[in-house]
Backbone as JSON Lines, residues from 0, in Angstrom:
{"i":0,"aa":"M","n":[-8.79,-28.41,-3.02],"ca":[-8.33,-27.05,-2.49],"c":[-9.39,-25.83,-2.87]}
{"i":1,"aa":"T","n":[-10.47,-24.79,-2.23],"ca":[-10.78,-24.2,-2.69],"c":[-10.09,-22.89,-3.2]}
{"i":2,"aa":"C","n":[-10.22,-21.72,-4.6],"ca":[-8.78,-21.03,-4.79],"c":[-10.06,-19.85,-3.22]}
{"i":3,"aa":"Q","n":[-8.52,-19.43,-2.64],"ca":[-8.81,-18.41,-1.35],"c":[-7.68,-17.0,-1.89]}
{"i":4,"aa":"I","n":[-8.4,-15.87,-1.33],"ca":[-8.18,-14.91,-0.96],"c":[-6.64,-14.44,-0.48]}
{"i":5,"aa":"Y","n":[-6.03,-13.71,-0.84],"ca":[-4.34,-13.34,-0.09],"c":[-4.42,-11.41,-0.6]}
{"i":6,"aa":"L","n":[-4.27,-11.14,0.43],"ca":[-4.91,-9.66,0.62],"c":[-3.37,-9.12,0.37]}
{"i":7,"aa":"I","n":[-2.62,-8.57,0.01],"ca":[-1.68,-7.24,-0.26],"c":[-1.71,-5.92,0.5]}
{"i":8,"aa":"T","n":[-1.24,-5.48,1.42],"ca":[-1.08,-4.12,1.66],"c":[-0.79,-2.8,0.44]}
{"i":9,"aa":"P","n":[-1.47,-1.72,0.76],"ca":[-1.33,-0.95,-0.23],"c":[0.3,-1.03,0.75]}
{"i":10,"aa":"P","n":[1.43,-0.12,-0.81],"ca":[3.02,-0.09,-0.44],"c":[3.06,1.18,0.65]}
{"i":11,"aa":"A","n":[1.72,2.27,0.63],"ca":[1.94,3.13,1.67],"c":[0.8,3.24,1.92]}
{"i":12,"aa":"F","n":[0.86,3.48,3.54],"ca":[-0.55,3.9,4.14],"c":[-0.07,5.04,5.66]}
{"i":13,"aa":"D","n":[-1.1,5.72,5.48],"ca":[-1.39,6.42,7.28],"c":[-2.09,4.91,8.25]}
{"i":14,"aa":"L","n":[-0.79,4.7,9.21],"ca":[-1.32,3.79,9.87],"c":[-2.63,3.72,10.67]}
{"i":15,"aa":"E","n":[-2.72,4.86,11.15],"ca":[-3.8,5.76,12.27],"c":[-5.75,4.63,11.13]}
{"i":16,"aa":"T","n":[-5.31,6.06,10.45],"ca":[-6.63,5.54,8.91],"c":[-7.23,4.12,8.74]}
{"i":17,"aa":"F","n":[-5.72,3.74,8.16],"ca":[-6.13,1.89,7.57],"c":[-5.88,1.18,7.98]}
{"i":18,"aa":"H","n":[-5.92,0.86,9.67],"ca":[-5.96,0.58,10.66],"c":[-7.12,0.26,10.56]}
{"i":19,"aa":"P","n":[-8.57,0.55,10.65],"ca":[-9.26,-0.02,10.4],"c":[-10.38,-0.73,9.79]}
{"i":20,"aa":"I","n":[-9.54,-0.06,8.45],"ca":[-10.24,0.1,7.33],"c":[-9.36,-1.79,7.16]}
{"i":21,"aa":"L","n":[-8.81,-2.27,7.06],"ca":[-7.95,-3.27,7.3],"c":[-8.78,-4.4,8.08]}
{"i":22,"aa":"M","n":[-9.38,-3.23,9.28],"ca":[-10.21,-4.51,10.1],"c":[-11.37,-5.0,9.54]}
{"i":23,"aa":"E","n":[-12.1,-3.98,9.05],"ca":[-13.37,-4.41,8.04],"c":[-13.36,-4.72,6.91]}
{"i":24,"aa":"A","n":[-11.99,-5.02,6.64],"ca":[-12.21,-6.03,5.42],"c":[-11.9,-7.61,5.46]}
{"i":25,"aa":"L","n":[-10.97,-7.65,6.88],"ca":[-10.81,-8.99,7.34],"c":[-12.0,-9.34,8.26]}
{"i":26,"aa":"D","n":[-13.39,-8.27,8.77],"ca":[-14.03,-9.02,9.21],"c":[-14.87,-9.93,8.14]}
{"i":27,"aa":"T","n":[-14.45,-9.64,7.06],"ca":[-15.62,-10.18,6.09],"c":[-15.66,-12.02,6.14]}
{"i":28,"aa":"G","n":[-14.1,-12.43,6.43],"ca":[-14.22,-13.33,6.86],"c":[-13.36,-14.13,5.14]}
{"i":29,"aa":"L","n":[-13.18,-13.34,4.3],"ca":[-13.05,-13.55,2.91],"c":[-11.53,-13.83,2.77]}
{"i":30,"aa":"V","n":[-10.47,-13.97,3.78],"ca":[-9.61,-13.47,3.86],"c":[-8.88,-14.02,3.97]}
{"i":31,"aa":"A","n":[-7.56,-15.09,3.47],"ca":[-7.11,-16.19,3.94],"c":[-5.33,-15.66,4.78]}
{"i":32,"aa":"C","n":[-5.19,-14.3,3.72],"ca":[-3.77,-14.08,4.02],"c":[-3.59,-13.11,3.63]}
{"i":33,"aa":"L","n":[-2.31,-12.07,4.58],"ca":[-2.45,-10.58,4.22],"c":[-0.6,-10.67,4.15]}
{"i":34,"aa":"Q","n":[-0.42,-9.68,3.77],"ca":[1.27,-9.36,3.35],"c":[1.3,-8.49,4.09]}
{"i":35,"aa":"L","n":[2.33,-7.64,4.48],"ca":[2.84,-6.6,5.03],"c":[3.67,-6.75,3.94]}
{"i":36,"aa":"R","n":[2.78,-5.25,2.89],"ca":[4.26,-4.89,1.99],"c":[4.6,-3.52,1.44]}
{"i":37,"aa":"L","n":[5.57,-2.81,2.49],"ca":[5.45,-1.6,2.21],"c":[6.64,-1.29,1.79]}
{"i":38,"aa":"K","n":[6.7,-0.27,0.91],"ca":[7.81,0.67,-0.47],"c":[8.0,1.99,0.08]}
{"i":39,"aa":"T","n":[9.31,2.42,-0.24],"ca":[9.22,4.11,-0.26],"c":[8.97,4.42,-1.64]}
{"i":40,"aa":"A","n":[8.41,5.56,-2.37],"ca":[8.48,6.22,-3.26],"c":[8.93,5.34,-4.82]}
{"i":41,"aa":"D","n":[9.89,5.12,-4.55],"ca":[10.92,5.1,-5.84],"c":[11.3,3.27,-5.58]}
{"i":42,"aa":"G","n":[10.12,2.6,-4.63],"ca":[9.63,1.24,-5.27],"c":[10.84,0.16,-3.83]}
{"i":43,"aa":"S","n":[11.43,1.02,-3.65],"ca":[12.75,-0.02,-2.39],"c":[11.72,-0.3,-1.51]}
{"i":44,"aa":"P","n":[12.45,-0.94,-0.73],"ca":[11.78,-1.36,0.62],"c":[11.52,-0.36,1.34]}
{"i":45,"aa":"A","n":[10.69,-0.27,2.22],"ca":[10.75,0.84,3.26],"c":[11.1,-0.06,4.3]}
{"i":46,"aa":"P","n":[11.85,1.2,5.31],"ca":[13.25,0.88,6.19],"c":[12.11,-0.36,7.85]}
{"i":47,"aa":"Q","n":[12.93,-0.87,8.27],"ca":[12.67,-1.78,8.88],"c":[11.86,-1.06,9.8]}
{"i":48,"aa":"D","n":[11.79,0.13,10.66],"ca":[11.13,0.51,11.93],"c":[9.99,1.18,11.43]}
{"i":49,"aa":"L","n":[9.74,1.43,9.76],"ca":[8.22,1.5,9.7],"c":[7.51,0.27,9.49]}
{"i":50,"aa":"V","n":[8.3,-0.5,9.03],"ca":[7.81,-2.55,9.41],"c":[6.99,-2.54,10.51]}
{"i":51,"aa":"R","n":[8.14,-2.61,11.07],"ca":[8.02,-3.08,13.17],"c":[6.94,-2.08,13.56]}
{"i":52,"aa":"K","n":[7.07,-1.1,13.21],"ca":[6.18,0.18,13.92],"c":[4.56,-0.37,13.45]}
{"i":53,"aa":"A","n":[3.91,-1.09,11.53],"ca":[2.95,-1.11,11.09],"c":[2.86,-2.74,11.27]}
{"i":54,"aa":"A","n":[3.59,-3.35,11.87],"ca":[3.75,-4.78,12.08],"c":[2.66,-5.1,13.78]}
{"i":55,"aa":"G","n":[3.57,-3.93,14.79],"ca":[3.4,-3.63,15.64],"c":[1.8,-3.28,16.35]}
{"i":56,"aa":"V","n":[1.6,-2.67,15.06],"ca":[-0.17,-2.28,15.28],"c":[-1.39,-3.08,15.38]}
{"i":57,"aa":"L","n":[-0.63,-3.82,13.73],"ca":[-1.69,-4.59,13.12],"c":[-1.65,-5.9,13.3]}
{"i":58,"aa":"M","n":[-0.28,-6.34,13.5],"ca":[-0.17,-7.67,13.82],"c":[-0.99,-9.18,14.14]}
{"i":59,"aa":"K","n":[-1.28,-8.36,15.24],"ca":[-2.18,-9.37,16.15],"c":[-3.32,-9.2,15.84]}
{"i":60,"aa":"D","n":[-4.15,-7.98,15.57],"ca":[-5.38,-8.11,15.66],"c":[-5.54,-8.77,13.96]}
{"i":61,"aa":"V","n":[-5.34,-9.16,12.79],"ca":[-4.82,-9.81,12.08],"c":[-4.96,-11.21,12.24]}
{"i":62,"aa":"Q","n":[-4.14,-11.61,13.2],"ca":[-4.29,-13.31,13.41],"c":[-4.86,-13.42,14.57]}
{"i":63,"aa":"D","n":[-5.22,-12.57,15.22],"ca":[-6.71,-12.72,16.15],"c":[-8.1,-12.82,15.04]}
{"i":64,"aa":"R","n":[-7.79,-12.38,13.81],"ca":[-8.71,-13.15,13.25],"c":[-8.44,-14.5,11.96]}
{"i":65,"aa":"D","n":[-7.96,-15.03,12.39],"ca":[-7.35,-16.51,11.61],"c":[-7.49,-15.89,10.4]}
{"i":66,"aa":"V","n":[-6.21,-14.71,9.97],"ca":[-5.37,-14.77,8.58],"c":[-3.7,-14.61,8.88]}
{"i":67,"aa":"A","n":[-3.51,-15.29,8.08],"ca":[-2.03,-15.13,8.33],"c":[-1.29,-14.0,8.23]}
{"i":68,"aa":"F","n":[-0.12,-13.63,9.18],"ca":[0.66,-12.37,8.55],"c":[1.58,-12.75,8.33]}
{"i":69,"aa":"I","n":[1.36,-12.34,7.17],"ca":[3.17,-12.49,6.18],"c":[4.0,-11.07,6.12]}
{"i":70,"aa":"I","n":[5.26,-11.53,6.04],"ca":[6.29,-10.07,5.91],"c":[6.92,-10.07,4.83]}
{"i":71,"aa":"N","n":[7.16,-8.96,4.1],"ca":[7.21,-9.1,2.29],"c":[8.66,-8.82,2.34]}
{"i":72,"aa":"D","n":[10.05,-9.45,1.97],"ca":[11.31,-9.52,1.3],"c":[12.03,-9.9,2.45]}
{"i":73,"aa":"D","n":[11.83,-9.86,4.0],"ca":[12.62,-9.82,4.57],"c":[12.71,-10.81,6.19]}
{"i":74,"aa":"A","n":[13.51,-11.64,5.43],"ca":[12.99,-12.99,6.33],"c":[13.57,-12.98,8.0]}
{"i":75,"aa":"E","n":[14.65,-12.25,8.56],"ca":[15.51,-11.56,9.42],"c":[14.15,-10.82,10.24]}
{"i":76,"aa":"L","n":[13.37,-10.74,9.61],"ca":[12.51,-9.47,9.9],"c":[10.7,-10.24,10.58]}
{"i":77,"aa":"A","n":[10.75,-10.89,9.87],"ca":[9.87,-12.23,9.15],"c":[10.12,-13.4,11.34]}
{"i":78,"aa":"A","n":[10.8,-13.55,11.65],"ca":[11.44,-14.17,12.4],"c":[11.91,-13.18,13.86]}
{"i":79,"aa":"E","n":[12.12,-11.78,13.94],"ca":[12.62,-11.42,14.54],"c":[10.56,-10.82,15.28]}
{"i":80,"aa":"L","n":[10.14,-10.32,14.21],"ca":[8.52,-10.15,15.12],"c":[7.57,-10.7,15.1]}
{"i":81,"aa":"G","n":[7.92,-12.39,14.81],"ca":[6.96,-13.55,15.35],"c":[6.12,-14.05,13.93]}
{"i":82,"aa":"A","n":[5.88,-13.1,12.89],"ca":[4.88,-13.18,12.13],"c":[5.4,-14.87,11.45]}
{"i":83,"aa":"D","n":[3.71,-14.85,10.83],"ca":[3.68,-16.47,10.73],"c":[4.8,-16.85,9.36]}
{"i":84,"aa":"G","n":[4.93,-15.85,8.54],"ca":[5.91,-16.66,7.64],"c":[6.18,-15.06,6.57]}
{"i":85,"aa":"V","n":[7.26,-15.12,5.45],"ca":[7.53,-14.43,4.82],"c":[7.62,-14.95,3.27]}
{"i":86,"aa":"H","n":[7.93,-13.74,2.62],"ca":[7.58,-14.25,1.09],"c":[8.49,-13.05,0.73]}
{"i":87,"aa":"V","n":[9.79,-14.17,-0.11],"ca":[10.73,-13.63,-0.76],"c":[10.56,-13.09,-1.94]}
{"i":88,"aa":"G","n":[11.66,-12.62,-3.25],"ca":[11.64,-11.96,-3.79],"c":[12.6,-13.11,-4.73]}
{"i":89,"aa":"Q","n":[12.89,-13.26,-5.7],"ca":[14.1,-13.67,-6.46],"c":[14.95,-12.82,-5.86]}
{"i":90,"aa":"G","n":[15.11,-11.42,-6.09],"ca":[16.15,-10.28,-5.34],"c":[16.53,-10.73,-3.6]}
{"i":91,"aa":"D","n":[15.75,-11.49,-3.27],"ca":[15.79,-11.56,-2.11],"c":[17.22,-13.11,-1.67]}
{"i":92,"aa":"V","n":[16.67,-13.35,-0.14],"ca":[17.58,-14.74,-0.23],"c":[17.23,-15.33,-0.48]}
{"i":93,"aa":"S","n":[17.31,-16.85,-0.94],"ca":[17.06,-18.26,-1.03],"c":[15.44,-18.56,-0.4]}
{"i":94,"aa":"A","n":[15.07,-19.34,-0.96],"ca":[13.83,-19.94,-0.1],"c":[14.4,-20.87,1.75]}
{"i":95,"aa":"K","n":[15.8,-21.27,0.95],"ca":[16.29,-21.95,1.78],"c":[16.74,-21.5,2.51]}
{"i":96,"aa":"E","n":[17.23,-20.57,2.73],"ca":[17.83,-19.09,3.55],"c":[17.05,-18.89,4.32]}
{"i":97,"aa":"A","n":[15.5,-18.42,3.35],"ca":[14.54,-17.91,4.77],"c":[13.63,-19.08,5.35]}
{"i":98,"aa":"R","n":[13.94,-20.2,5.14],"ca":[13.44,-21.18,5.84],"c":[14.55,-21.23,6.79]}
{"i":99,"aa":"A","n":[15.35,-21.27,7.31],"ca":[16.43,-21.26,8.13],"c":[16.12,-20.04,8.99]}
{"i":100,"aa":"R","n":[16.17,-18.73,7.58],"ca":[15.45,-17.74,9.27],"c":[14.59,-17.68,10.11]}
{"i":101,"aa":"V","n":[13.48,-18.23,9.31],"ca":[12.21,-18.45,9.83],"c":[11.36,-19.13,10.72]}
{"i":102,"aa":"G","n":[11.99,-20.39,10.19],"ca":[12.03,-22.05,11.39],"c":[10.94,-22.48,10.28]}
{"i":103,"aa":"K","n":[10.56,-23.49,10.94],"ca":[10.36,-25.23,10.02],"c":[8.66,-24.66,9.86]}
{"i":104,"aa":"D","n":[8.01,-24.3,11.04],"ca":[6.8,-23.73,11.65],"c":[6.69,-22.61,10.94]}
{"i":105,"aa":"A","n":[7.19,-21.99,9.93],"ca":[6.93,-20.24,9.29],"c":[6.44,-20.86,7.54]}
{"i":106,"aa":"I","n":[5.42,-19.84,7.45],"ca":[5.32,-19.96,5.76],"c":[6.4,-19.55,4.8]}
{"i":107,"aa":"V","n":[6.69,-19.71,4.3],"ca":[8.03,-18.96,3.26],"c":[6.98,-19.35,1.88]}
{"i":108,"aa":"G","n":[7.41,-18.53,1.68],"ca":[6.46,-18.12,-0.29],"c":[7.37,-17.03,-0.96]}
{"i":109,"aa":"V","n":[7.33,-17.78,-2.74],"ca":[8.54,-17.43,-3.58],"c":[8.27,-17.26,-4.59]}
{"i":110,"aa":"T","n":[8.23,-15.88,-4.76],"ca":[7.96,-15.14,-6.49],"c":[8.5,-15.82,-7.09]}
{"i":111,"aa":"C","n":[7.65,-15.78,-8.45],"ca":[8.5,-17.08,-9.63],"c":[8.29,-16.89,-10.8]}
{"i":112,"aa":"H","n":[7.8,-15.36,-10.85],"ca":[7.3,-15.07,-12.11],"c":[7.18,-15.88,-12.89]}
{"i":113,"aa":"D","n":[7.05,-16.13,-14.23],"ca":[6.63,-17.31,-15.49],"c":[7.28,-18.39,-15.53]}
{"i":114,"aa":"S","n":[8.32,-18.76,-14.9],"ca":[9.18,-19.47,-14.33],"c":[8.61,-21.22,-13.57]}
{"i":115,"aa":"R","n":[8.36,-22.19,-14.17],"ca":[8.1,-23.12,-13.66],"c":[9.58,-24.04,-13.26]}
{"i":116,"aa":"H","n":[10.32,-23.79,-13.42],"ca":[11.85,-23.47,-13.04],"c":[12.05,-23.7,-11.75]}
{"i":117,"aa":"L","n":[12.02,-22.08,-11.6],"ca":[11.93,-21.46,-10.33],"c":[10.95,-21.75,-9.31]}
{"i":118,"aa":"A","n":[9.73,-22.15,-9.8],"ca":[9.33,-22.6,-8.98],"c":[9.0,-24.0,-8.82]}
{"i":119,"aa":"V","n":[10.49,-24.85,-9.38],"ca":[10.07,-26.36,-9.16],"c":[11.58,-26.18,-8.05]}
{"i":120,"aa":"E","n":[12.16,-24.92,-7.8],"ca":[13.38,-25.08,-7.34],"c":[13.2,-24.4,-5.67]}
{"i":121,"aa":"A","n":[11.95,-23.82,-5.79],"ca":[11.5,-23.22,-4.44],"c":[10.73,-24.32,-3.95]}
{"i":122,"aa":"A","n":[10.3,-25.26,-4.79],"ca":[9.45,-25.64,-3.8],"c":[10.23,-27.29,-3.03]}
{"i":123,"aa":"E","n":[11.41,-27.52,-4.0],"ca":[12.12,-28.98,-3.72],"c":[12.65,-27.51,-2.23]}
{"i":124,"aa":"A","n":[13.26,-26.27,-2.31],"ca":[13.97,-25.34,-1.26],"c":[12.73,-25.77,-0.38]}
{"i":125,"aa":"G","n":[11.95,-25.69,0.2],"ca":[11.21,-26.2,1.16],"c":[9.88,-24.9,1.24]}
{"i":126,"aa":"A","n":[9.42,-24.16,-0.03],"ca":[8.68,-23.12,-0.62],"c":[7.39,-24.05,0.02]}
{"i":127,"aa":"D","n":[6.52,-23.4,0.72],"ca":[5.2,-23.7,0.9],"c":[4.0,-23.28,-0.03]}
{"i":128,"aa":"Y","n":[4.63,-22.32,-0.79],"ca":[4.06,-21.58,-1.83],"c":[4.92,-21.22,-2.28]}
{"i":129,"aa":"V","n":[4.36,-21.12,-4.12],"ca":[4.89,-20.46,-5.39],"c":[4.2,-19.05,-5.79]}
{"i":130,"aa":"A","n":[4.79,-18.07,-6.24],"ca":[3.85,-17.26,-6.91],"c":[4.2,-17.06,-8.39]}
{"i":131,"aa":"F","n":[3.02,-16.92,-9.83],"ca":[3.43,-16.58,-10.11],"c":[2.44,-15.33,-10.66]}
{"i":132,"aa":"G","n":[3.29,-14.29,-12.28],"ca":[2.65,-13.45,-12.1],"c":[3.77,-12.17,-12.95]}
{"i":133,"aa":"A","n":[3.51,-11.36,-13.34],"ca":[2.35,-11.09,-13.16],"c":[1.11,-10.76,-14.84]}
{"i":134,"aa":"F","n":[0.16,-11.57,-14.07],"ca":[-1.06,-11.86,-15.52],"c":[-1.48,-10.85,-15.96]}
{"i":135,"aa":"F","n":[-1.6,-9.7,-15.2],"ca":[-2.01,-8.7,-15.97],"c":[-1.75,-6.69,-15.61]}
{"i":136,"aa":"P","n":[-1.56,-6.44,-16.15],"ca":[-0.68,-5.24,-16.03],"c":[-1.74,-4.56,-14.62]}
{"i":137,"aa":"T","n":[-0.29,-4.3,-14.18],"ca":[-0.79,-3.88,-13.04],"c":[0.23,-2.14,-12.63]}
{"i":138,"aa":"S","n":[-0.4,-1.58,-12.06],"ca":[0.66,0.09,-11.1],"c":[1.32,-0.47,-10.06]}
{"i":139,"aa":"T","n":[1.1,-1.75,-9.38],"ca":[1.64,-1.81,-7.93],"c":[2.8,-2.14,-8.02]}
{"i":140,"aa":"K","n":[4.05,-2.71,-9.08],"ca":[5.55,-2.37,-8.95],"c":[5.45,-2.8,-10.1]}
{"i":141,"aa":"A","n":[6.81,-3.13,-11.45],"ca":[7.17,-3.07,-12.62],"c":[7.57,-4.46,-12.82]}
{"i":142,"aa":"T","n":[6.97,-4.86,-13.49],"ca":[6.71,-6.18,-13.94],"c":[7.72,-6.34,-15.07]}
{"i":143,"aa":"T","n":[8.45,-7.43,-15.32],"ca":[8.68,-8.43,-16.73],"c":[8.72,-9.46,-17.63]}
{"i":144,"aa":"T","n":[7.47,-10.09,-16.58],"ca":[6.79,-10.87,-17.17],"c":[5.71,-11.33,-17.15]}
{"i":145,"aa":"T","n":[5.01,-11.75,-18.17],"ca":[3.41,-11.45,-18.06],"c":[2.48,-13.69,-19.08]}
{"i":146,"aa":"P","n":[3.0,-14.12,-17.41],"ca":[2.4,-15.84,-17.84],"c":[1.4,-15.83,-18.28]}
{"i":147,"aa":"D","n":[1.07,-16.99,-19.02],"ca":[-0.55,-17.52,-19.58],"c":[-0.53,-18.38,-18.63]}
{"i":148,"aa":"P","n":[-2.36,-18.2,-18.42],"ca":[-2.43,-19.34,-17.42],"c":[-2.9,-20.37,-17.24]}
{"i":149,"aa":"E","n":[-1.79,-21.36,-18.01],"ca":[-1.73,-21.91,-18.34],"c":[-0.99,-22.88,-17.45]}
{"i":150,"aa":"I","n":[0.17,-21.52,-16.94],"ca":[1.44,-22.27,-16.05],"c":[0.76,-23.09,-14.34]}
{"i":151,"aa":"I","n":[-0.61,-22.29,-14.45],"ca":[-0.42,-22.49,-13.05],"c":[-1.7,-24.12,-13.54]}
{"i":152,"aa":"E","n":[-2.57,-24.16,-14.67],"ca":[-3.25,-25.66,-14.47],"c":[-1.18,-26.64,-14.65]}
{"i":153,"aa":"I","n":[-0.12,-26.5,-15.62],"ca":[0.96,-26.97,-15.85],"c":[1.31,-27.44,-13.89]}
{"i":154,"aa":"W","n":[1.24,-26.36,-13.73],"ca":[1.41,-26.89,-11.71],"c":[0.96,-27.38,-10.74]}
{"i":155,"aa":"T","n":[-0.21,-26.79,-11.16],"ca":[-1.37,-28.37,-10.19],"c":[-1.25,-29.34,-10.69]}
{"i":156,"aa":"S","n":[-1.18,-30.29,-12.04],"ca":[-0.98,-30.87,-12.21],"c":[0.14,-31.5,-11.38]}
{"i":157,"aa":"I","n":[1.11,-31.48,-11.52],"ca":[2.41,-32.02,-11.4],"c":[2.68,-31.6,-9.66]}
{"i":158,"aa":"T","n":[2.39,-31.05,-8.93],"ca":[2.68,-30.72,-8.14],"c":[1.75,-30.09,-6.56]}
{"i":159,"aa":"N","n":[1.61,-30.98,-5.21],"ca":[0.79,-30.62,-4.49],"c":[0.9,-29.16,-3.57]}
{"i":160,"aa":"V","n":[2.55,-28.65,-4.15],"ca":[2.37,-27.35,-4.03],"c":[1.43,-25.99,-4.15]}
{"i":161,"aa":"P","n":[0.84,-25.34,-3.29],"ca":[0.09,-24.02,-3.37],"c":[0.67,-23.36,-4.09]}
{"i":162,"aa":"C","n":[0.0,-22.64,-5.0],"ca":[-0.07,-21.71,-5.98],"c":[-0.08,-20.33,-5.84]}
{"i":163,"aa":"V","n":[0.05,-18.98,-5.94],"ca":[-0.4,-17.56,-5.82],"c":[-0.5,-16.73,-6.82]}
{"i":164,"aa":"A","n":[-2.16,-16.48,-7.66],"ca":[-1.52,-15.95,-8.98],"c":[-1.2,-14.83,-8.65]}
{"i":165,"aa":"I","n":[-0.87,-13.8,-9.15],"ca":[-0.23,-12.25,-8.64],"c":[-0.46,-10.91,-10.21]}
{"i":166,"aa":"G","n":[-1.03,-10.1,-9.97],"ca":[-0.46,-9.03,-11.15],"c":[-2.1,-8.49,-11.21]}
{"i":167,"aa":"G","n":[-2.21,-7.57,-10.9],"ca":[-3.2,-6.96,-11.76],"c":[-4.85,-7.68,-12.02]}
{"i":168,"aa":"I","n":[-4.87,-8.4,-10.83],"ca":[-6.01,-9.12,-10.45],"c":[-7.05,-8.27,-10.22]}
{"i":169,"aa":"N","n":[-8.42,-8.4,-10.44],"ca":[-9.43,-8.22,-10.32],"c":[-10.82,-8.8,-10.4]}
{"i":170,"aa":"A","n":[-11.79,-8.31,-9.9],"ca":[-13.09,-9.02,-10.34],"c":[-13.67,-9.42,-11.71]}
{"i":171,"aa":"S","n":[-13.1,-8.65,-12.25],"ca":[-13.38,-8.33,-14.01],"c":[-12.44,-10.12,-14.86]}
{"i":172,"aa":"N","n":[-11.12,-9.56,-14.17],"ca":[-10.88,-10.71,-14.78],"c":[-9.83,-11.95,-13.86]}
{"i":173,"aa":"A","n":[-10.67,-12.76,-12.41],"ca":[-9.86,-13.36,-11.53],"c":[-10.63,-14.86,-12.39]}
{"i":174,"aa":"S","n":[-11.34,-14.85,-12.94],"ca":[-12.31,-16.66,-13.35],"c":[-11.15,-17.35,-13.88]}
{"i":175,"aa":"T","n":[-10.42,-16.54,-15.11],"ca":[-9.48,-17.26,-15.89],"c":[-8.58,-17.87,-14.61]}
{"i":176,"aa":"L","n":[-8.25,-17.52,-13.69],"ca":[-6.48,-17.58,-13.11],"c":[-7.47,-18.75,-11.92]}
{"i":177,"aa":"I","n":[-8.76,-18.2,-11.79],"ca":[-8.84,-19.12,-10.51],"c":[-9.66,-20.88,-11.2]}
{"i":178,"aa":"E","n":[-10.15,-20.63,-12.95],"ca":[-10.45,-21.88,-13.08],"c":[-9.25,-22.41,-13.94]}
{"i":179,"aa":"A","n":[-8.19,-21.71,-14.06],"ca":[-6.94,-22.54,-14.33],"c":[-6.19,-22.96,-13.27]}
{"i":180,"aa":"G","n":[-6.75,-23.17,-11.38],"ca":[-6.14,-23.9,-10.85],"c":[-6.29,-23.34,-9.96]}
{"i":181,"aa":"A","n":[-5.72,-21.46,-10.16],"ca":[-5.03,-21.61,-8.37],"c":[-4.94,-21.43,-7.33]}
{"i":182,"aa":"D","n":[-4.66,-21.66,-6.03],"ca":[-4.45,-21.74,-5.06],"c":[-6.03,-20.74,-4.3]}
{"i":183,"aa":"F","n":[-4.39,-19.45,-4.2],"ca":[-4.77,-18.1,-4.25],"c":[-4.49,-17.22,-5.11]}
{"i":184,"aa":"I","n":[-5.23,-16.68,-5.18],"ca":[-5.89,-14.54,-6.09],"c":[-5.31,-13.73,-4.72]}
{"i":185,"aa":"A","n":[-3.82,-13.3,-5.71],"ca":[-3.33,-11.86,-5.0],"c":[-3.81,-10.65,-4.96]}
{"i":186,"aa":"V","n":[-4.01,-9.75,-4.33],"ca":[-5.34,-8.86,-4.62],"c":[-4.19,-7.93,-4.13]}
{"i":187,"aa":"V","n":[-4.52,-5.8,-4.35],"ca":[-4.28,-5.2,-4.23],"c":[-4.66,-3.86,-4.54]}
{"i":188,"aa":"S","n":[-4.76,-3.7,-5.5],"ca":[-5.28,-2.4,-5.69],"c":[-7.0,-2.58,-6.31]}
{"i":189,"aa":"A","n":[-7.41,-3.73,-6.53],"ca":[-8.5,-4.19,-6.77],"c":[-9.41,-3.96,-5.32]}
{"i":190,"aa":"V","n":[-8.7,-3.85,-4.43],"ca":[-9.52,-4.08,-2.83],"c":[-9.23,-3.32,-2.6]}
{"i":191,"aa":"W","n":[-8.45,-1.9,-2.6],"ca":[-8.17,-0.71,-1.94],"c":[-8.56,0.45,-2.63]}
{"i":192,"aa":"D","n":[-8.48,0.1,-3.98],"ca":[-9.56,1.24,-4.62],"c":[-10.64,1.14,-4.96]}
{"i":193,"aa":"H","n":[-11.41,0.26,-4.81],"ca":[-12.71,-0.12,-5.43],"c":[-13.7,1.36,-4.52]}
{"i":194,"aa":"P","n":[-14.27,1.62,-5.6],"ca":[-15.28,2.88,-5.27],"c":[-16.11,2.81,-4.1]}
{"i":195,"aa":"D","n":[-16.45,1.73,-3.58],"ca":[-17.23,1.07,-2.51],"c":[-17.0,0.65,-1.58]}
{"i":196,"aa":"G","n":[-15.69,0.42,-1.72],"ca":[-14.65,0.29,-0.01],"c":[-14.53,-1.1,-0.19]}
{"i":197,"aa":"P","n":[-13.48,-1.6,-0.05],"ca":[-12.53,-3.14,-0.4],"c":[-13.55,-4.13,0.74]}
{"i":198,"aa":"A","n":[-14.3,-4.15,1.42],"ca":[-15.49,-5.46,2.22],"c":[-16.03,-5.35,0.83]}
{"i":199,"aa":"K","n":[-16.82,-4.19,-0.17],"ca":[-17.52,-4.53,-1.72],"c":[-16.51,-5.36,-2.12]}
{"i":200,"aa":"A","n":[-15.27,-5.13,-2.45],"ca":[-14.28,-5.69,-3.23],"c":[-13.96,-7.19,-3.09]}
{"i":201,"aa":"L","n":[-13.7,-7.8,-2.51],"ca":[-14.14,-8.73,-1.62],"c":[-15.15,-10.08,-1.29]}
{"i":202,"aa":"Q","n":[-16.77,-9.08,-1.36],"ca":[-17.33,-9.92,-1.67],"c":[-17.58,-10.53,-2.99]}
{"i":203,"aa":"E","n":[-17.31,-9.38,-4.26],"ca":[-17.31,-9.46,-6.06],"c":[-16.15,-10.52,-6.03]}
{"i":204,"aa":"L","n":[-15.03,-10.23,-5.54],"ca":[-14.35,-11.89,-5.64],"c":[-14.85,-13.12,-5.26]}
{"i":205,"aa":"K","n":[-15.45,-12.75,-3.6],"ca":[-15.8,-14.25,-3.23],"c":[-16.64,-15.17,-4.24]}
{"i":206,"aa":"A","n":[-17.7,-13.79,-4.66],"ca":[-18.39,-14.85,-4.87],"c":[-18.3,-15.3,-6.93]}
{"i":207,"aa":"L","n":[-16.64,-14.92,-7.27],"ca":[-16.68,-16.14,-8.3],"c":[-16.23,-17.1,-8.12]}
{"i":208,"aa":"L","n":[-15.6,-17.07,-6.27],"ca":[-14.51,-18.07,-5.75],"c":[-15.74,-19.35,-5.74]}
{"i":209,"aa":"D","n":[-16.84,-19.02,-5.51],"ca":[-18.09,-20.15,-4.95],"c":[-18.64,-20.67,-6.21]}
């Protein structure tokens, strides 16, 4: 499987201005998956009504472009909205519980930090992918783990469950993770803060994947 781009939304945005920017990025055809990850200023999850409103505007247009639409943290809300899946952290519901809430056909992803043990547990509980990170410094969220890319090499040698590399990834540093065998690279600020715009950022990343 060729490494693909897993795009995460900014933690906060103006829906009216963000929508066309997101669609322009997705129209490149370079994104496999979009995670709607909304946070308040202190980093806690945004109110459900805010997530519902954003999903109501964005989700159908994302799915119409054959991009999976993933809700962060909230499995119940993901099921309610009819999203393609949910991504849960270690402080959220378990992979097993998330699966029960979103159903057998939805995607369940689990944050596993720098732990193969957590990843194995998640996979055994039915997770569709596990996420390792943060590999590089990131301002997107507070992190306490910095795994070595070797964790990806080991993971891909022992299982077929896909892995997502996350944390401070950009066109300058993604190569080591791609070469290690990451199935997806998750990107946030490298795309949204790129001086030439999100589409250009995605094209630079795609050049590495090729």
